[in-house]
C-alpha positions as CSV (number, residue, x, y, z in Angstrom):
1,X,0.0,0.0,0.0
2,X,1.2,3.5,-0.8
3,X,1.4,5.5,2.3
4,X,0.7,9.0,0.9
5,X,-0.2,10.4,-2.5
6,X,0.0,14.0,-3.6
7,X,-2.9,15.0,-5.9
8,X,-2.4,17.9,-8.2
9,X,-3.7,19.0,-11.6
10,X,-2.0,21.8,-13.4
11,X,-5.4,23.2,-14.5
12,X,-6.2,24.0,-10.9
13,X,-3.9,27.0,-11.2
14,X,-6.4,28.5,-13.6
15,X,-8.7,29.2,-10.6
16,X,-7.8,32.9,-10.5
17,X,-10.0,35.9,-9.9
18,X,-7.5,38.4,-11.2
19,X,-3.9,39.5,-10.7
20,X,-4.7,41.7,-7.7
21,X,-6.9,39.2,-5.9
22,X,-5.5,37.7,-2.7
23,X,-6.5,34.1,-3.7
24,X,-3.6,33.5,-6.0
25,X,-2.5,30.2,-7.6
26,X,1.1,31.3,-7.1
27,X,0.7,29.7,-3.7
28,X,0.6,26.3,-5.3
29,X,3.6,26.9,-7.4
30,X,5.7,28.2,-4.5
31,X,4.7,25.3,-2.3
32,X,5.4,22.5,-4.8
33,X,8.7,24.2,-5.7
34,X,9.6,24.2,-2.0
35,X,8.8,20.5,-1.6
36,X,10.8,19.6,-4.7
37,X,13.8,21.7,-3.5
38,X,13.6,20.0,-0.1
39,X,13.7,16.6,-1.8
40,X,10.4,15.9,-0.1
41,X,8.2,15.3,-3.2
42,X,9.0,12.9,-6.0
43,X,7.2,12.7,-9.3
44,X,6.1,9.1,-8.6
45,X,4.2,10.3,-5.5
46,X,2.0,12.7,-7.5
47,X,-1.1,11.9,-9.5
48,X,-4.1,13.9,-10.9
49,X,-7.7,13.3,-11.7
50,X,-8.3,12.2,-15.3
51,X,-11.4,14.4,-15.8
52,X,-13.4,17.3,-14.4
53,X,-16.1,16.8,-11.8
54,X,-19.3,16.4,-13.9
55,X,-22.7,17.8,-13.1
56,X,-23.8,14.6,-11.3
57,X,-20.9,14.8,-8.9
58,X,-21.3,18.6,-8.3
59,X,-25.0,18.0,-7.7
60,X,-24.2,16.0,-4.6
61,X,-24.0,19.4,-3.0
62,X,-24.8,22.1,-5.5
63,X,-28.2,23.0,-7.1
64,X,-28.6,22.5,-10.8
65,X,-29.5,26.1,-11.5
66,X,-26.3,27.2,-9.7
67,X,-24.1,24.9,-11.7
68,X,-25.6,26.0,-15.0
69,X,-25.1,29.7,-13.9
70,X,-21.5,29.0,-13.2
71,X,-21.1,27.4,-16.6
72,X,-22.7,30.3,-18.4
73,X,-20.7,32.9,-16.5
74,X,-17.5,31.1,-17.4
75,X,-17.8,32.0,-21.1
76,X,-15.5,34.7,-22.4
77,X,-18.4,37.0,-23.0
78,X,-21.5,35.9,-21.0
79,X,-24.9,37.0,-22.3
80,X,-26.1,40.2,-20.7
81,X,-29.0,38.3,-19.1
82,X,-26.6,35.8,-17.6
83,X,-24.2,38.5,-16.3
84,X,-27.1,40.4,-14.7
85,X,-28.1,37.2,-12.8
86,X,-24.6,36.8,-11.3
87,X,-25.5,38.6,-8.1
88,X,-28.3,36.0,-7.4
89,X,-25.5,33.4,-7.2
90,X,-23.0,35.4,-5.2
91,X,-20.6,35.7,-8.2
92,X,-20.6,39.5,-8.7
93,X,-18.7,40.6,-5.6
94,X,-15.2,41.9,-5.2
95,X,-14.4,38.7,-3.2
96,X,-15.9,36.2,-5.7
97,X,-16.3,37.7,-9.2
98,X,-17.0,35.4,-12.1
99,X,-14.2,34.9,-14.6
100,X,-13.6,33.1,-18.0
101,X,-13.0,29.4,-17.5
102,X,-14.3,29.5,-13.9
103,X,-16.4,26.3,-14.2
104,X,-13.6,24.2,-15.6
105,X,-11.1,25.4,-13.0
106,X,-13.4,24.9,-10.1
107,X,-14.6,21.5,-11.4
108,X,-10.9,20.5,-11.7
109,X,-10.3,21.3,-8.1
110,X,-13.5,19.4,-7.0
111,X,-12.4,16.4,-9.1
112,X,-9.0,16.5,-7.3
113,X,-10.6,16.4,-3.9
114,X,-13.0,13.6,-4.8
115,X,-10.1,11.7,-6.3
116,X,-8.1,12.1,-3.1
117,X,-11.1,10.7,-1.2
118,X,-11.4,7.8,-3.5
119,X,-7.7,6.9,-3.1
120,X,-8.0,6.8,0.6
121,X,-11.3,5.1,0.9
122,X,-10.3,2.4,-1.7
123,X,-7.2,1.6,0.2
124,X,-4.9,2.8,-2.6
125,X,-3.3,5.3,-0.2
126,X,-3.4,5.7,3.6
127,X,-3.1,9.5,3.2
128,X,-3.9,11.8,0.3
129,X,-3.2,15.5,0.0
130,X,-4.9,17.8,-2.5
131,X,-3.4,21.2,-1.8
132,X,-5.6,23.1,-4.4
133,X,-8.8,22.1,-2.5
134,X,-10.4,23.4,0.6
135,X,-12.9,25.9,-0.9
136,X,-15.1,25.7,2.1
137,X,-17.3,28.9,1.8
138,X,-19.3,27.9,-1.3
139,X,-23.0,27.0,-0.7
140,X,-25.4,24.8,-2.6
141,X,-26.9,27.8,-4.4
142,X,-24.1,30.4,-4.4
143,X,-20.4,31.2,-4.3
144,X,-18.8,33.2,-1.4
145,X,-15.5,34.0,0.1
146,X,-13.3,33.2,-2.9
147,X,-15.1,29.8,-3.3
148,X,-17.2,28.7,-6.3
149,X,-17.7,25.0,-5.8
150,X,-17.4,23.5,-2.3
151,X,-14.9,20.7,-3.2
152,X,-14.6,19.6,0.5
153,X,-18.4,19.1,0.8
154,X,-18.7,17.3,-2.5
155,X,-15.9,14.9,-1.5
156,X,-17.5,14.3,1.9
157,X,-20.8,13.6,0.3
158,X,-19.1,11.3,-2.2
159,X,-17.6,9.4,0.7
160,X,-21.0,9.1,2.4
161,X,-22.9,8.0,-0.8
162,X,-20.2,5.6,-2.0
163,X,-18.8,4.1,1.1
164,X,-21.2,4.9,3.9
165,X,-18.3,6.0,6.0
166,X,-18.5,8.4,9.0
167,X,-16.5,11.5,8.3
168,X,-14.8,13.8,10.7
169,X,-14.1,17.2,9.0
170,X,-11.5,19.3,10.7
171,X,-11.2,22.9,9.5
172,X,-8.2,25.0,10.7
173,X,-8.6,28.0,8.4
174,X,-8.9,31.3,10.3
175,X,-12.3,31.8,8.7
176,X,-15.2,29.6,9.8
177,X,-15.8,26.6,7.5
178,X,-19.4,27.7,7.0
179,X,-20.3,26.1,3.7
180,X,-19.2,22.6,4.8
181,X,-20.9,23.0,8.2
182,X,-24.3,24.0,6.7
183,X,-24.1,21.2,4.1
184,X,-24.1,18.6,6.8
185,X,-25.8,20.4,9.7
186,X,-28.5,17.7,10.1
187,X,-26.3,14.7,9.2
188,X,-25.2,12.6,12.3
189,X,-22.6,10.8,10.3
190,X,-20.6,13.9,9.3
191,X,-19.0,15.7,12.2
192,X,-17.8,19.2,11.4
193,X,-15.2,20.9,13.5
194,X,-13.8,24.4,12.9
195,X,-11.3,26.4,14.9
196,X,-11.2,30.0,13.7
197,X,-11.2,33.7,14.6
198,X,-14.5,34.6,16.1
199,X,-17.2,35.7,13.7
200,X,-17.8,38.7,15.9
201,X,-15.0,40.4,13.9
202,X,-14.3,38.3,10.8
203,X,-15.9,36.9,7.7
204,X,-18.2,35.0,7.4
205,X,-19.6,36.1,10.8
206,X,-20.6,32.6,11.9
207,X,-19.1,29.7,13.7
208,X,-20.2,30.3,17.3
209,X,-20.2,27.7,20.0
210,X,-24.0,27.4,20.0
211,X,-24.0,26.2,16.4
212,X,-24.2,22.5,17.1
213,X,-26.3,21.0,14.3
214,X,-30.0,20.3,13.9
215,X,-32.5,17.4,14.0
216,X,-30.5,14.1,13.8
217,X,-27.3,16.0,13.3
218,X,-27.5,17.9,16.6
219,X,-24.3,17.3,18.6
220,X,-22.2,16.6,15.5
221,X,-21.1,20.2,14.8
222,X,-18.4,21.9,16.8
223,X,-17.0,25.4,16.7
224,X,-14.1,26.8,18.6
225,X,-13.9,30.6,17.9
226,X,-10.7,32.3,19.0
227,X,-10.4,35.8,20.2
228,X,-8.5,38.3,18.0
229,X,-4.7,38.3,18.6
230,X,-4.7,34.8,20.0
231,X,-1.1,33.4,20.0
232,X,0.3,29.9,19.5
233,X,0.0,28.5,23.1
234,X,-3.7,29.3,23.4
235,X,-4.6,28.2,19.9
236,X,-2.9,24.9,20.2
237,X,-4.2,24.3,23.8
238,X,-7.8,24.8,22.6
239,X,-7.3,22.8,19.4
240,X,-5.5,19.8,21.0
241,X,-7.9,19.4,23.9
242,X,-11.1,19.8,21.9
243,X,-10.4,17.8,18.8
244,X,-9.0,14.8,20.7
245,X,-12.3,14.5,22.7
246,X,-14.4,15.0,19.6
247,X,-12.6,12.3,17.6
248,X,-12.9,9.9,20.5
249,X,-16.6,10.5,20.9
250,X,-17.5,10.5,17.2
251,X,-15.5,7.5,16.1
252,X,-14.9,8.4,12.4
253,X,-13.9,6.1,9.6
254,X,-11.9,8.9,7.8
255,X,-10.6,12.3,8.6
256,X,-10.9,15.1,6.0
257,X,-9.0,18.2,7.1
258,X,-8.8,21.7,5.6
259,X,-5.5,23.6,6.1
260,X,-6.1,27.2,5.5
261,X,-3.0,29.0,6.9
262,X,-4.3,32.5,7.5
263,X,-4.2,32.5,11.3
264,X,-0.5,33.6,11.0
265,X,0.5,37.0,12.4
266,X,1.7,38.0,8.9
267,X,-1.7,37.3,7.2
268,X,-3.4,40.4,6.0
269,X,-6.9,39.2,6.2
270,X,-7.3,38.2,9.9
271,X,-6.4,39.3,13.4
272,X,-4.8,36.2,14.8
273,X,-1.2,36.4,16.0
274,X,0.1,32.8,15.6
275,X,3.4,31.7,14.1
276,X,4.4,28.8,11.9
277,X,4.5,26.6,15.0
278,X,0.7,25.9,14.8
279,X,1.2,24.7,11.2
280,X,3.9,22.3,12.3
281,X,1.9,21.0,15.2
282,X,-1.7,20.8,14.0
283,X,-1.0,18.3,11.1
284,X,0.9,16.2,13.6
285,X,-2.1,16.1,15.9
286,X,-4.5,15.2,13.0
287,X,-2.0,12.5,11.8
288,X,-2.0,10.9,15.3
289,X,-5.8,11.0,15.5
290,X,-6.1,9.3,12.1
291,X,-3.9,6.5,13.2
292,X,-5.7,6.2,16.5
293,X,-9.3,6.3,15.1
294,X,-9.4,5.7,11.4
295,X,-6.7,3.1,10.6
296,X,-4.7,6.0,9.2
297,X,-7.4,7.2,6.6
298,X,-6.7,10.9,6.2
299,X,-7.3,13.2,3.4
300,X,-6.0,16.8,3.6
301,X,-6.9,19.9,1.6
302,X,-5.5,23.4,1.3
303,X,-7.6,26.5,1.8
304,X,-6.9,30.2,2.7
305,X,-3.6,31.9,3.3
306,X,-2.7,35.3,2.0
307,X,0.9,35.9,2.8
308,X,1.8,34.0,-0.3
309,X,5.6,34.1,0.2
310,X,6.5,33.8,3.9
311,X,3.7,31.7,5.2
312,X,1.7,29.6,2.7
313,X,4.6,27.6,1.1
314,X,6.0,26.5,4.5
315,X,2.6,25.8,6.1
316,X,1.2,23.7,3.2
317,X,4.5,21.9,2.8
318,X,4.4,20.9,6.5
319,X,1.2,19.0,5.9
320,X,2.9,16.8,3.3
321,X,6.0,16.5,5.4
322,X,3.8,15.2,8.2
323,X,1.9,12.8,6.0
324,X,5.2,11.2,4.8
325,X,7.0,11.2,8.2
326,X,9.8,13.2,6.5
327,X,13.0,13.7,8.5
328,X,12.4,17.4,8.5
329,X,9.4,16.9,10.8
330,X,11.5,14.7,13.1
331,X,14.1,17.6,13.3
332,X,11.3,20.1,14.0
333,X,9.9,17.8,16.7
334,X,13.3,17.9,18.4
335,X,13.1,21.7,18.3
336,X,16.0,21.9,15.9
337,X,16.4,25.0,13.7
338,X,16.0,23.7,10.2
339,X,17.0,25.9,7.3
340,X,14.9,26.2,4.1
341,X,16.5,25.0,0.9
342,X,19.0,27.5,-0.5
343,X,17.9,26.8,-4.0
344,X,14.3,27.8,-3.2
345,X,15.4,31.0,-1.4
346,X,17.7,32.0,-4.2
347,X,15.0,31.3,-6.8
348,X,12.2,33.3,-5.2
349,X,13.8,36.0,-3.0
350,X,13.9,38.6,-5.7
351,X,10.2,38.1,-6.4
352,X,9.0,38.3,-2.8
353,X,8.0,41.8,-1.6
354,X,9.3,40.9,1.9
355,X,12.5,39.1,2.9
356,X,11.8,35.4,2.9
357,X,12.3,33.4,6.1
358,X,15.5,31.4,6.3
359,X,14.0,28.5,8.4
360,X,10.9,26.2,8.4
361,X,9.7,27.8,11.7
362,X,9.6,31.4,12.6
363,X,12.1,33.5,14.5
364,X,9.7,34.5,17.2
365,X,11.7,37.6,18.1
366,X,10.3,39.0,14.9
367,X,6.7,38.5,16.1
368,X,5.8,41.1,18.7
369,X,4.0,39.9,21.9
370,X,0.4,40.9,22.6
371,X,-0.2,42.9,25.8
372,X,-3.6,41.2,26.6
373,X,-2.2,37.7,26.4
374,X,-3.5,36.4,29.8
375,X,-7.0,37.8,29.2
376,X,-7.2,36.3,25.7
377,X,-6.0,32.9,26.8
378,X,-8.6,32.7,29.6
379,X,-11.4,33.7,27.2
380,X,-10.3,31.1,24.6
381,X,-10.0,28.4,27.3
382,X,-13.6,29.1,28.4
383,X,-14.8,29.1,24.8
384,X,-13.2,25.7,24.1
385,X,-14.7,24.2,27.3
386,X,-18.2,25.4,26.3
387,X,-17.7,24.0,22.8
388,X,-17.4,20.4,24.0
389,X,-19.3,20.6,27.3
390,X,-21.9,18.1,26.1
391,X,-19.4,15.3,25.4
C-alpha cells in the first residue's frame, strides 16, 4: 500500500480571480517548488484526476441552476441576461467575481478532492493531499469567500454515498468553515469541527459555539472561535484538547482536514497572532488522530492563506512532510532549527515583496507579543470548554 499520495492537476492554477486578488495560484507553485527543492516530493508520489467533476458529482452538494449559472458565466463573453443574474448566485462581488473558465477550473479542483477521497477510501493510499482544494465557503446555491464549488463538501458527500463512512471534517482555516458546516448540519454521520477567529469580527460572521447541528445532526457540529490576537500556546491548547475529545466520541472512519494557513501573524486578512508553530503541530495532531481512530485514513486539503511568500509555502509543505513522516518533521519535533533549501530561497527571494524566512519555523523575536495575552488565553479556554461541554 502506498502511504501518501499528492494529488495535483495543473489546470487548478487557472482558478484565479485576477492579478490583484489575494487568492492567487502562485501559492501552489511556490509550495510545490519548495517541496521539490527540499527533496520531499517525488514525481512518482504525485497523481491527478483524469477528468473534471461532472454535473452529477457537483450535484451531490450544488443546485442544478447554480451549476448552470457558473457554466454560463464562465464564457469569455457571457450573455447580458446571464451576467445580470450573477448577483443572485454570489458571483458579482469583489471577493468572488466570475471569470472566464471559472467552471472548468473549479470543477478540476473538485475532481481532485473527490479523487483524493477515492484513493484513501479504496485503500490505494493511507493518506492523500490535495493542496488546491479546501474551498469551504461555497454554498449549494451560491459562491462566497473566494469559493465557487465546495470541493470539500462534495468529497465528503461522495464518501458518504459511495462508502457509507463516518466522516470527521477538521477545518483549521482562520475563517469559519461555514459552507461545509451547513451542508451537513443535520447529518449525524458527518462531524464538522472548525477552529477559527471569532465571527464577531471576521468573515463569514458565523461559527459560534451554539451552532451544534439540527435534527438528527444535533451534537455533531463543533466550533471553537478564538479571540483576536490569539497566540500559539492558546490556539494549540484549545485545538488539542477539543479535537481529541471529539474524535474519540464521534469514532470516524476517515478524517478530512482543511489547512487554510491564514491564522498567522503575517496574514493580511485576519487578526490572529500565531506563528508557523501551529502549522507544524496541527497536522501532527491530526495525523496521530487518524492512526488512532481511522486506521490512518486521512485526506487533507489546502484553503486560505494570503501571505503567499512567507507563510503559505511553509505551512502547506508541512502538511505533506507530516503525512510522509519526513526527517524534517523529526528535526522540528526535536526543536531543531531547520533551514529552508538554499535553491528555493535564491529562486524566489527577488520576487518576494518581503524578505523570505530562512528556516521552516519562525524566529519568534520578529513577532511582537500581545499585551492582553492572559485575558485572551482565559477567554479562549472558556470558549473551548463550552464548545465540548456536552461530550
